[in-house]
C-alpha positions, 0 to 999 in steps of 0.5 A: 785597570785597578779593578773590574766589574763583578763577573757573572757565574758561568757554571750551572747548579747541576750535580757533577755526579753521576755525569762523571761515571764514564770518567771514573770507570765503569766499575766491576771486578776487572776495573783497572786499579787507577780507575778504582782509585779515581772513583774512590777519590771523587768528592762533591760538596755543597756548602751553605753557610749562615752567619746570623746571631741565632745560628752561625754555622753550616748546612753541608752536603758532601758526596764521597766515593759514590761508587762505594770503592774500597769499602773496608777503608773508605766511606761512601755516600752523601754525608749531610752535616748541620753544625753551628753555634746557637745564640752566638755570643756577642762578637767583640770588635777586637780580641787581643792576645794574652801573654802568659809565661812568655807565650801568646795565647788567645783570649778564652771565650765561654763555651757556646751553645753548639752542636754538630749532627751528621747523617750518611745516606748511601748513594742509591738512596739519593736522587740527583737533578730530578726536578731541576739542576742541583736538586736532591732528594734522599731518605731512609728510616732516620732522616730525609732531605729535599734540596731545590735549586733555582739557578746556580746561586739560589736554593731551598733546603729542608732536612728532617730527622725523626729523632728531633731535627727540623731545618728549613733554610733558603739561600738567595745570592745577591745579584751581580755578586758572583765569583769566577770558578777556579780549577786546579790540577797541581796536586803533587805526589804519587796519588796526585796529578802524576798518577791519579789525575787529581783535580779540583774545581771551586765554584763560588756562585754566591759569596754573599747571600741573603739567608732565611730559615729556622732550626728546631732541635729536640731532646731525643736528638741531643741525648745520644750525642757526645757532650763535646767533640772528640771520639764521636762525629756528633756532639751537643755542648752542655750549654745547648742541652740546658737551652733545649731542656728549658724549652728553648728549642727553636731558632730563626733568622731573617735576611742574614748574611750567607755564603754558598760554594759548590766544589767537586773533583777527584782528590784523595782528601786525607792526603790533602787539605785546605785553609779557607775563610769567608766574610760576607756582608749582605747589607753592603754586598761586600765579601772577602773569600780566601781559598788555599788548598795545600800544595796548589798554587792555582787554588790559592787566591783571595777574592774581594767584592765591594762597591764604588758609587753603587757599582759592584766591583771585584778583584782576585789576588792570585797566589803570587800576590798573597802573604798569609801568616798564622800570627797566633796558634794554639795546640788543639787537644781534640784535633791533635794539631796546632791551629790558627787563632789569628791570621793575617793576610796582606795582598797587593796587585794592580794598584790595590792593597788589602790588609786583613786580620782574622780572629778565630773565636770558636771552632767546631771539629768535624771528625769521623773515625770509623774508616781508616781513610778519614781517621787521620783527617779532620775538618775544623769549622771556624767562627770568628771576626775579620777586620780588613781595609782595601786601599788604592795606589794613593792610599785612599780607602776604597772599602773597610770592615771591622769586627765583621762575622766570618766563617771558614775551615781548616782541614788536613792530615793529622798523625794523632787520631782519637781512640775509642773508649 
């Protein structure tokens, strides 16, 4: 058959930590080196994206190295991230490349009102799965968070920081729009599948969600943040500071498109990386999700969800059917790498053909330099638009979108890291 009915979620919302304790090793001074490396390489994240004009960004939870191994070089605990563009500039239907001096460069857009805020809780300050699978509470003198999950694809989040941040967000996955979990163990290298036993699971229970929420920011929160991304983890752009100083300090969204992913495993992230993209449309129930984990074929695939005569459909294009190209790139002085400005994707399998163009309009670097293990690693949140068309074997258009807001990430090792001072 050329397409299939949308699959049902088959994983639960529960945290994999601390159920993985026995697998990682009991700890202590006599723990084998391999067990200690596995424990230090355990990562679990929950990624809630909001794609509204008021706030286009993420609420991210990353549990890293929960047993606090190799503390001199590796961070440990639950990292909470709120980052995004506020009052997002009008997304153009098309962004054309500009050629100057024989080179192709992106069409520059004004600096948006954007910020990135992070807080790291020690693992022992967190309570997992207490009220229901997927629930979380954590708190210290600076911040507190409460996460409630109602099944695999519905959640309510509240984050409050005393310096002036209050976020309330609900994510409700659309019925019948889920993706089957994918797992990969094909990460080569001395710290990969051969010795460390690296593996990773991507569980995208909600590629399309309805999200409602509000975000309030205060001057006291913004003042210690940097003016732009670079050395420090947190930053707030001058455009955002002007808004907050003028009294515009609260943003709300209703029935906006959202994306949710719960992923986990044992992977030395600074030695790996990923390049992924998501474009949900809550109005139609459609979505395109690209996952590409470096050096893995198992975790290189594209999912598309659409409707035919009111019936939800889904198709996954595996690695062998994908052609992904960075058509335009730009040297990024903050990240220290060349990053994509335009991606083109061509996928064909089972009588279906997908053509997609992704244009990155804004990027939000997520950088942490205090520990050696992450100093030469970066994550860049990407905000842009996609145009895509899905056709059948006769060339008939089954579904399409133009100028659709999207998000995604680019992450990998970098040789150059910013210096302090």
